C-alpha positions, 0 to 999 in steps of 0.5 A: 766167680768165672765171670770177668769184667768187660774191659778185661775180656775185650783186652783179651779178644783184642789180643787173641785177634792179633795172635791168630793173624800173626800165627796163621799168616806164618803157616802153609795151609796144606801143612797146617790143615794136615798137622791139625787133622793128626793132632785131633785124631790123636786127641780122639784116640787118647779118649778112646774114640774115632771120628766115625763114632760121631754121627748126629749133629756136631757143635764146635764151640770156640772152633778156631780156624782148624777145630775138630770139625775139620775131621768130618765129612761135608755131609755132616751138619755142624755149627760153628760158634766163634766171635773170631770167625771173620778173622779165621776166614781170611786164611786159606786154612779155614776148611769147613764142611759145606753143610756148616752154619756159621755164627760169629759170636759168643756162645753166651749170646746164642739163642738158637734151639738146635739140638746137637748130639755132640758139642765140642769146646776145645781150650775155649771156655777160659777165653769166654766172657762168662763161664757158667752162662757159656756152659749152660748155653752148651748144655742147652744145645745138647740133645738129652743123653748127648756128649759134651767133649771139652778141654781147658788149660788148668794151673799145675800150681796154686801159687801161680794160680793166685798170682795170675788171678790178681796180676794179668800175666796170661792176657789171652786167658781171662779166666784162671782155673784149677782141675777141681773148679772146672770139674765142679763147674761141669757138674753143677750144670747137670752134666755126667763126667764119663772120663777125665784125660790129660792131654798136654803137660806144661810147666805152669798150665796142663790141658785136660779133657772132660767127656761128659753126658747130659742128664735127661732130667736136667732142665733147660735154663737161662 
């Protein structure tokens, strides 16, 4: 469960590349960056945080062209991991802090042992090839008592959940998941959930964000 056939994941990645190229090419870089900064500040407000709370090394997994990373100053040490970085760097909207390290790859294949006080993963976990392995890699790079903030689109209705698992009607998301499954996946990987907030509610899916901490007694695996 939570692992997809390689062919289905490759199709999803191809569709993702096509989607981003069309989407970003129509945006004014300055307007888009400002809109995303406002969006991320609102997300932090919903979970009772502000950007000044994040002192220390940060990782942004599946960062996209304007992920949470863009809120932080050039002095921040930030790790960006996303298999589509080569697509995002084509656009003027991709504005990164100068001390960032970029890894154009799947988090499942990441072997660097750098510890991070904070790991962000927004609306990306259900795009990944192997969700348990991806999540374990995030836990591995999270320092003891570090914080993982992760969001995911989950199904509102069990009927659509079962249909979409059989018929790939949602080609950009190779994984279909419900809220209690995502919660269970997080806790099984040694994370303590501090809070879970609804970010966006739509007809079929809702996006929730989980704020988690890493248990000091949870050993590294994989």
